[in-house]
C-alpha positions in Angstrom: 7.1 25.8 0.3 8.2 27.3 3.5 5.1 30.5 2.9 2.9 27.4 2.3 3.6 26.1 5.6 3.2 30.0 7.2 0.3 30.7 5.3 -1.1 26.8 6.6 0.1 27.9 10.2 -1.5 31.5 9.8 -4.8 31.1 7.7 -5.7 27.5 7.7 -6.1 27.1 11.2 -9.2 26.0 11.7 -9.1 23.8 8.7 -6.4 21.9 9.8 -6.8 22.1 13.4 -3.3 23.8 14.0 -2.6 25.3 17.2 -0.7 28.8 17.0 3.5 28.3 17.8 5.5 30.5 20.1 8.6 32.1 19.1 11.5 29.2 20.6 8.8 27.0 19.1 9.3 28.9 15.8 13.1 29.4 16.3 13.4 25.2 16.7 11.0 24.5 13.8 13.8 26.4 11.7 17.1 25.9 13.1 15.7 22.0 12.4 14.9 22.9 8.7 18.0 25.1 7.5 20.7 22.9 6.8 18.4 21.1 4.5 17.0 23.9 3.3 21.2 24.9 2.8 21.6 21.4 1.3 18.7 21.5 -1.3 21.0 24.7 -2.3 23.9 23.4 -2.5 22.3 19.8 -4.2 20.7 22.2 -6.8 24.0 24.3 -7.7 26.2 21.2 -8.9 25.3 20.2 -13.0 23.6 17.3 -12.6 27.0 15.7 -15.0 28.8 15.9 -12.7 25.9 14.8 -9.9 25.4 11.0 -11.6 28.7 11.1 -11.9 29.6 11.5 -8.0 26.8 9.4 -7.2 27.7 6.5 -9.7 31.3 6.5 -7.0 29.4 6.2 -3.8 27.6 3.4 -5.8 30.6 1.5 -6.7 32.0 2.5 -3.4 29.1 1.2 -1.4 28.8 -2.0 -3.4 32.4 -2.8 -3.0 32.6 -2.9 0.8 28.9 -4.6 0.9 29.3 -7.5 -1.1 31.3 -9.3 1.4 29.5 -8.7 4.1 26.2 -9.4 2.2 27.6 -13.2 1.5 28.8 -13.3 5.1 25.2 -12.2 6.6 23.9 -15.5 3.6 26.5 -17.9 4.7 25.6 -17.2 8.4 21.8 -16.8 8.1 20.7 -19.4 5.3 20.5 -22.2 8.7 18.1 -19.6 10.4 16.1 -19.7 7.1 15.9 -23.3 6.5 14.9 -24.1 10.5 12.1 -21.1 10.3 10.8 -23.2 6.6 11.0 -26.1 8.6 9.2 -24.9 11.7 6.4 -23.3 9.5 5.7 -25.8 6.9 3.3 -27.7 9.2 1.6 -23.7 9.7 1.6 -23.8 6.2 -0.2 -27.1 5.0 -2.4 -26.5 8.2 -3.4 -24.0 6.9 -3.9 -24.7 3.2 -5.9 -27.7 4.6 -8.3 -25.3 6.6 -9.0 -23.1 3.5 -9.9 -26.1 1.7 -12.2 -27.3 3.8 -13.7 -24.1 4.2 -14.3 -23.4 0.2 -15.9 -27.2 0.1 -18.0 -26.3 2.7 -19.2 -23.6 0.8 -19.8 -25.5 -2.6 -21.7 -27.5 -0.8 -23.9 -24.9 0.8 -24.8 -23.9 -3.1 -25.1 -27.3 -4.1 -28.2 -27.5 -1.2 -29.4 -24.1 -2.2 -29.5 -24.5 -5.7 -31.1 -27.9 -4.9 -35.0 -27.4 -5.7 -34.1 -25.2 -8.6 -33.7 -26.4 -11.8 -30.5 -26.8 -13.7 -30.0 -24.2 -16.1 -31.3 -20.8 -13.4 -28.4 -23.0 -11.4 -26.0 -22.8 -14.3 -26.7 -18.9 -14.8 -27.1 -17.7 -11.1 -23.5 -19.3 -11.1 -22.6 -17.7 -13.6 -23.5 -14.3 -12.4 -22.1 -15.1 -9.6 -17.9 -15.6 -10.9 -18.7 -12.6 -12.9 -19.5 -10.6 -10.1 -16.3 -12.3 -8.6 -13.8 -11.6 -11.3 -14.6 -8.1 -11.3 -11.5 -5.9 -10.7 -12.7 -3.0 -8.9 -16.5 -2.7 -7.2 -18.1 0.9 -7.5 -16.8 0.3 -11.2 -19.0 -1.8 -13.6 -17.3 -3.5 -16.5 -18.7 -2.6 -20.3 -21.2 -5.9 -19.9 -23.0 -4.7 -16.6 -26.1 -2.6 -16.8 -27.2 -0.4 -13.6 -30.0 -3.0 -12.5 -26.6 -5.9 -12.4 -23.9 -3.6 -10.6 -25.7 -3.2 -7.1 -23.0 -0.9 -5.2 -22.6 2.8 -6.0 -19.9 4.8 -4.8 -21.2 7.0 -2.1 -22.1 11.1 -3.2 -18.9 13.0 -2.4 -19.1 15.7 0.5 -17.1 18.7 1.3 -17.3 19.6 5.3 -15.9 22.9 6.9 -14.9 23.3 10.7 -16.8 26.0 12.0 
């Protein structure tokens, strides 16, 4: 892993737009990474069975200490939550009203648009519109759609290199 990072620094500098670092910066990087590397070696030397026992013990101790604190925090902050819900309830109602008005207005525009057409054509267009709304992904057509019904195509993947 460290070798790959060193290769990125020396070889991939143009691809990753990296500037070279000098000696003191290398020393800082190595000194910062050294405790993590040593800790990883120590962890890998411990068998999984013992690591699981230690982890379970630490979790039980943590939960034993944290549960009373969480209960106190719940008692303290429950009234704050009630106040916030009371304060933001009008905002929630206002948002619902605006959204419902917008959806009703859009429905009215659709009726005006379909007014001059025969009802069968309007039903077909409405079915096509609802089918397009329920598509899971705009880049993947479902089984029953043809390329004529599916106007969106994903862009081609292009690879560029910095020179």
